[in-house]
KOLNU-94288 format. One record per residue (C-alpha): x, y, z; residue number from 0. Coordinates in pm, whole numbers. Layout:
KOLNU-94288
<rec east="X" north="Y" up="Z" resi="NUM"/>
...
//
This chain:
KOLNU-94288
<rec east="27" north="-22" up="-20" resi="0"/>
<rec east="144" north="324" up="-85" resi="1"/>
<rec east="-5" north="718" up="-8" resi="2"/>
<rec east="-81" north="1017" up="-249" resi="3"/>
<rec east="-70" north="1402" up="-71" resi="4"/>
<rec east="-159" north="1626" up="-317" resi="5"/>
<rec east="47" north="1943" up="-317" resi="6"/>
<rec east="71" north="2101" up="-621" resi="7"/>
<rec east="-180" north="2382" up="-590" resi="8"/>
<rec east="-126" north="2758" up="-576" resi="9"/>
<rec east="-384" north="2810" up="-295" resi="10"/>
<rec east="-428" north="3193" up="-418" resi="11"/>
<rec east="-767" north="3219" up="-128" resi="12"/>
<rec east="-474" north="3233" up="33" resi="13"/>
<rec east="-273" north="3497" up="-55" resi="14"/>
<rec east="-26" north="3648" up="65" resi="15"/>
<rec east="19" north="3388" up="363" resi="16"/>
<rec east="47" north="3166" up="40" resi="17"/>
<rec east="214" north="3366" up="-197" resi="18"/>
<rec east="560" north="3279" up="-179" resi="19"/>
<rec east="468" north="2985" up="45" resi="20"/>
<rec east="323" north="2659" up="-66" resi="21"/>
<rec east="-54" north="2561" up="144" resi="22"/>
<rec east="102" north="2244" up="307" resi="23"/>
<rec east="358" north="2389" up="455" resi="24"/>
<rec east="249" north="2658" up="641" resi="25"/>
<rec east="270" north="2621" up="980" resi="26"/>
<rec east="-26" north="2448" up="1266" resi="27"/>
<rec east="79" north="2451" up="1602" resi="28"/>
<rec east="448" north="2500" up="1466" resi="29"/>
<rec east="414" north="2186" up="1266" resi="30"/>
<rec east="415" north="2207" up="873" resi="31"/>
<rec east="23" north="2074" up="787" resi="32"/>
<rec east="217" north="1873" up="522" resi="33"/>
<rec east="429" north="1679" up="814" resi="34"/>
<rec east="85" north="1637" up="1030" resi="35"/>
<rec east="-34" north="1459" up="775" resi="36"/>
<rec east="269" north="1218" up="753" resi="37"/>
<rec east="295" north="1110" up="1057" resi="38"/>
<rec east="-75" north="1061" up="1131" resi="39"/>
<rec east="32" north="802" up="769" resi="40"/>
<rec east="338" north="698" up="910" resi="41"/>
<rec east="172" north="472" up="1175" resi="42"/>
<rec east="-57" north="243" up="920" resi="43"/>
<rec east="169" north="-57" up="930" resi="44"/>
<rec east="151" north="-137" up="600" resi="45"/>
<rec east="234" north="197" up="397" resi="46"/>
<rec east="542" north="173" up="204" resi="47"/>
<rec east="595" north="519" up="9" resi="48"/>
<rec east="463" north="829" up="61" resi="49"/>
<rec east="409" north="1062" up="-253" resi="50"/>
<rec east="410" north="1407" up="-264" resi="51"/>
<rec east="308" north="1571" up="-622" resi="52"/>
<rec east="434" north="1930" up="-620" resi="53"/>
<rec east="460" north="2202" up="-913" resi="54"/>
<rec east="760" north="2373" up="-990" resi="55"/>
<rec east="722" north="2669" up="-812" resi="56"/>
<rec east="775" north="2511" up="-496" resi="57"/>
<rec east="900" north="2213" up="-543" resi="58"/>
<rec east="1244" north="2305" up="-378" resi="59"/>
<rec east="1069" north="2418" up="-65" resi="60"/>
<rec east="946" north="2052" up="-56" resi="61"/>
<rec east="1255" north="1930" up="-77" resi="62"/>
<rec east="1413" north="2161" up="253" resi="63"/>
<rec east="1139" north="1998" up="446" resi="64"/>
<rec east="1164" north="1674" up="276" resi="65"/>
<rec east="1523" north="1645" up="338" resi="66"/>
<rec east="1461" north="1764" up="682" resi="67"/>
<rec east="1237" north="1556" up="768" resi="68"/>
<rec east="1296" north="1267" up="673" resi="69"/>
<rec east="1670" north="1367" up="884" resi="70"/>
<rec east="1405" north="1413" up="1181" resi="71"/>
<rec east="1219" north="1117" up="1170" resi="72"/>
<rec east="1261" north="658" up="1113" resi="73"/>
<rec east="1146" north="542" up="818" resi="74"/>
<rec east="945" north="401" up="709" resi="75"/>
<rec east="827" north="435" up="541" resi="76"/>
<rec east="954" north="572" up="219" resi="77"/>
<rec east="940" north="985" up="131" resi="78"/>
<rec east="962" north="1076" up="-256" resi="79"/>
<rec east="891" north="1366" up="-462" resi="80"/>
<rec east="723" north="1418" up="-804" resi="81"/>
<rec east="721" north="1727" up="-986" resi="82"/>
<rec east="429" north="1734" up="-1217" resi="83"/>
<rec east="647" north="2089" up="-1344" resi="84"/>
<rec east="351" north="2344" up="-1331" resi="85"/>
<rec east="424" north="2704" up="-1241" resi="86"/>
<rec east="136" north="2890" up="-1248" resi="87"/>
<rec east="-278" north="2850" up="-1163" resi="88"/>
<rec east="-295" north="2902" up="-1584" resi="89"/>
<rec east="-117" north="2565" up="-1593" resi="90"/>
<rec east="-151" north="2347" up="-1290" resi="91"/>
<rec east="-230" north="1957" up="-1443" resi="92"/>
<rec east="-551" north="1966" up="-1115" resi="93"/>
<rec east="-610" north="1676" up="-880" resi="94"/>
<rec east="-682" north="1437" up="-1118" resi="95"/>
<rec east="-430" north="1552" up="-1354" resi="96"/>
<rec east="-141" north="1511" up="-1027" resi="97"/>
<rec east="-313" north="1194" up="-958" resi="98"/>
<rec east="-211" north="1055" up="-1327" resi="99"/>
<rec east="127" north="1186" up="-1308" resi="100"/>
<rec east="202" north="1043" up="-993" resi="101"/>
<rec east="44" north="696" up="-1109" resi="102"/>
<rec east="206" north="681" up="-1434" resi="103"/>
<rec east="530" north="807" up="-1320" resi="104"/>
<rec east="605" north="614" up="-1021" resi="105"/>
<rec east="471" north="305" up="-1202" resi="106"/>
<rec east="215" north="257" up="-906" resi="107"/>
<rec east="59" north="-102" up="-884" resi="108"/>
<rec east="-69" north="-84" up="-534" resi="109"/>
<rec east="-317" north="13" up="-317" resi="110"/>
<rec east="-321" north="386" up="-349" resi="111"/>
<rec east="-441" north="637" up="-6" resi="112"/>
<rec east="-503" north="971" up="-154" resi="113"/>
<rec east="-512" north="1289" up="77" resi="114"/>
<rec east="-520" north="1641" up="13" resi="115"/>
<rec east="-247" north="1803" up="114" resi="116"/>
<rec east="-456" north="2104" up="287" resi="117"/>
<rec east="-689" north="1904" up="540" resi="118"/>
<rec east="-650" north="1687" up="853" resi="119"/>
<rec east="-847" north="1456" up="1031" resi="120"/>
<rec east="-752" north="1397" up="1415" resi="121"/>
<rec east="-695" north="1095" up="1502" resi="122"/>
<rec east="-592" north="694" up="1321" resi="123"/>
<rec east="-634" north="672" up="977" resi="124"/>
<rec east="-638" north="260" up="1097" resi="125"/>
<rec east="-1007" north="202" up="1079" resi="126"/>
<rec east="-1107" north="406" up="786" resi="127"/>
<rec east="-787" north="149" up="588" resi="128"/>
<rec east="-902" north="-146" up="752" resi="129"/>
<rec east="-1299" north="-93" up="618" resi="130"/>
<rec east="-1187" north="-23" up="237" resi="131"/>
<rec east="-961" north="-295" up="235" resi="132"/>
<rec east="-1200" north="-461" up="312" resi="133"/>
<rec east="-1451" north="-319" up="144" resi="134"/>
<rec east="-1279" north="-142" up="-214" resi="135"/>
<rec east="-1298" north="192" up="-284" resi="136"/>
<rec east="-1359" north="408" up="-63" resi="137"/>
<rec east="-1450" north="802" up="23" resi="138"/>
<rec east="-1354" north="980" up="355" resi="139"/>
<rec east="-1671" north="1158" up="499" resi="140"/>
<rec east="-1771" north="1406" up="734" resi="141"/>
<rec east="-2157" north="1423" up="906" resi="142"/>
<rec east="-2185" north="1834" up="921" resi="143"/>
<rec east="-2558" north="1954" up="1091" resi="144"/>
<rec east="-2565" north="2260" up="1005" resi="145"/>
<rec east="-2698" north="2274" up="581" resi="146"/>
<rec east="-2502" north="2564" up="527" resi="147"/>
<rec east="-2166" north="2426" up="604" resi="148"/>
<rec east="-2271" north="2089" up="372" resi="149"/>
<rec east="-2320" north="2325" up="55" resi="150"/>
<rec east="-1940" north="2417" up="110" resi="151"/>
<rec east="-1808" north="2127" up="9" resi="152"/>
<rec east="-1936" north="1776" up="-221" resi="153"/>
<rec east="-2164" north="1580" up="-106" resi="154"/>
<rec east="-2240" north="1244" up="-78" resi="155"/>
<rec east="-2515" north="1004" up="-55" resi="156"/>
<rec east="-2549" north="679" up="112" resi="157"/>
<rec east="-2757" north="352" up="68" resi="158"/>
<rec east="-2816" north="142" up="435" resi="159"/>
<rec east="-2448" north="-37" up="275" resi="160"/>
<rec east="-2275" north="241" up="267" resi="161"/>
<rec east="-2249" north="314" up="-75" resi="162"/>
<rec east="-2237" north="562" up="-234" resi="163"/>
<rec east="-2508" north="602" up="-504" resi="164"/>
<rec east="-2467" north="987" up="-543" resi="165"/>
<rec east="-2221" north="1286" up="-541" resi="166"/>
<rec east="-2354" north="1670" up="-606" resi="167"/>
<rec east="-1991" north="1941" up="-575" resi="168"/>
<rec east="-2179" north="2193" up="-338" resi="169"/>
<rec east="-2528" north="2187" up="-399" resi="170"/>
<rec east="-2723" north="2473" up="-353" resi="171"/>
<rec east="-2961" north="2222" up="-155" resi="172"/>
<rec east="-2759" north="1880" up="9" resi="173"/>
<rec east="-2929" north="1604" up="-73" resi="174"/>
<rec east="-2716" north="1495" up="274" resi="175"/>
<rec east="-2528" north="1601" up="559" resi="176"/>
<rec east="-2237" north="1412" up="458" resi="177"/>
<rec east="-1937" north="1555" up="293" resi="178"/>
<rec east="-1634" north="1385" up="152" resi="179"/>
<rec east="-1339" north="1469" up="324" resi="180"/>
<rec east="-1063" north="1481" up="70" resi="181"/>
<rec east="-930" north="1166" up="189" resi="182"/>
<rec east="-933" north="825" up="-63" resi="183"/>
<rec east="-856" north="480" up="-63" resi="184"/>
<rec east="-797" north="329" up="-436" resi="185"/>
<rec east="-789" north="-22" up="-478" resi="186"/>
<rec east="-481" north="-119" up="-743" resi="187"/>
<rec east="-704" north="-245" up="-938" resi="188"/>
<rec east="-944" north="100" up="-993" resi="189"/>
<rec east="-605" north="280" up="-1077" resi="190"/>
<rec east="-644" north="232" up="-1453" resi="191"/>
<rec east="-971" north="434" up="-1381" resi="192"/>
<rec east="-784" north="726" up="-1355" resi="193"/>
<rec east="-678" north="765" up="-1699" resi="194"/>
<rec east="-963" north="615" up="-1779" resi="195"/>
<rec east="-1189" north="879" up="-1673" resi="196"/>
<rec east="-883" north="1192" up="-1799" resi="197"/>
<rec east="-954" north="1081" up="-2152" resi="198"/>
<rec east="-1250" north="1124" up="-2159" resi="199"/>
<rec east="-1214" north="1440" up="-2110" resi="200"/>
<rec east="-1387" north="1495" up="-1775" resi="201"/>
<rec east="-1230" north="1854" up="-1575" resi="202"/>
<rec east="-912" north="1743" up="-1379" resi="203"/>
<rec east="-984" north="1947" up="-1079" resi="204"/>
<rec east="-1123" north="1882" up="-755" resi="205"/>
<rec east="-1130" north="1568" up="-682" resi="206"/>
<rec east="-1532" north="1535" up="-594" resi="207"/>
<rec east="-1539" north="1473" up="-987" resi="208"/>
<rec east="-1386" north="1220" up="-1010" resi="209"/>
<rec east="-1576" north="997" up="-779" resi="210"/>
<rec east="-1872" north="1180" up="-935" resi="211"/>
<rec east="-1833" north="993" up="-1216" resi="212"/>
<rec east="-1587" north="667" up="-1049" resi="213"/>
<rec east="-1892" north="535" up="-825" resi="214"/>
<rec east="-2105" north="526" up="-1172" resi="215"/>
<rec east="-1807" north="279" up="-1278" resi="216"/>
<rec east="-1757" north="24" up="-960" resi="217"/>
<rec east="-1869" north="-11" up="-669" resi="218"/>
<rec east="-1745" north="345" up="-390" resi="219"/>
<rec east="-1803" north="341" up="-26" resi="220"/>
<rec east="-1828" north="656" up="231" resi="221"/>
<rec east="-1651" north="597" up="568" resi="222"/>
<rec east="-1764" north="885" up="794" resi="223"/>
<rec east="-1443" north="914" up="1007" resi="224"/>
<rec east="-1417" north="1041" up="1393" resi="225"/>
<rec east="-1292" north="1375" up="1576" resi="226"/>
<rec east="-1226" north="1664" up="1373" resi="227"/>
<rec east="-1163" north="1692" up="1032" resi="228"/>
<rec east="-985" north="2120" up="931" resi="229"/>
<rec east="-1049" north="2198" up="588" resi="230"/>
<rec east="-780" north="2489" up="479" resi="231"/>
<rec east="-927" north="2662" up="203" resi="232"/>
<rec east="-908" north="3039" up="388" resi="233"/>
<rec east="-753" north="3230" up="607" resi="234"/>
<rec east="-1017" north="3271" up="831" resi="235"/>
<rec east="-989" north="2860" up="849" resi="236"/>
<rec east="-637" north="2876" up="843" resi="237"/>
<rec east="-565" north="3078" up="1160" resi="238"/>
<rec east="-885" north="2860" up="1370" resi="239"/>
<rec east="-670" north="2569" up="1258" resi="240"/>
<rec east="-367" north="2654" up="1391" resi="241"/>
<rec east="-528" north="2870" up="1719" resi="242"/>
<rec east="-697" north="2530" up="1816" resi="243"/>
<rec east="-342" north="2358" up="1727" resi="244"/>
<rec east="-150" north="2513" up="1906" resi="245"/>
<rec east="-335" north="2540" up="2216" resi="246"/>
<rec east="-427" north="2152" up="2159" resi="247"/>
<rec east="-11" north="2128" up="2188" resi="248"/>
<rec east="41" north="2421" up="2476" resi="249"/>
<rec east="-242" north="2175" up="2724" resi="250"/>
//
């Protein structure tokens, strides 16, 4: 099993915070977001390699962080950085384009966990992974009681057996209280579908659109995550997460 952290975006909504630094390298509670994600993934016993995909603009910053983090941690898993060679938001590959880029360049032929590089999930991912290994393709979900918050995200409908039966990206009238939380488990046999999706001319950006297509091609299941979820989408959400993590670290 491998993992991929998507970190090649340009995060223009967080300018000036991200004008000269990628969002996943922003510190939250004194620790870069991406390092928190790597620590969490590193607790999974069967994980072999964590791939990180970056754009060319920030590749040197990611490389410096990775070298420093590698000196401070005890492997496994291995850490591997991939530069998608894009330089501006106008020529970006998009999240699904980057997913395909790394699958192809790294010749990934194993089950793959995909995580957004600007999301943090409290607690262990073990339950999510073990459930996904039994079922197949799985998306991590969070439940919101406030419908105004739900409509800001990709909304998932599930059947009683937790199979995804519907998905809408930021609907005005959500049909569910469950939202996709930037965490996906893709079994090895499903990886060729990424190429099929892109070759069909579908959007390369938000992973939710891939999920919307994928659940019609193969069974996809939802897993409701425990603990808090931090989606660093703008300056306010970043500062809230930083404040909470700083307080938690101080006890």
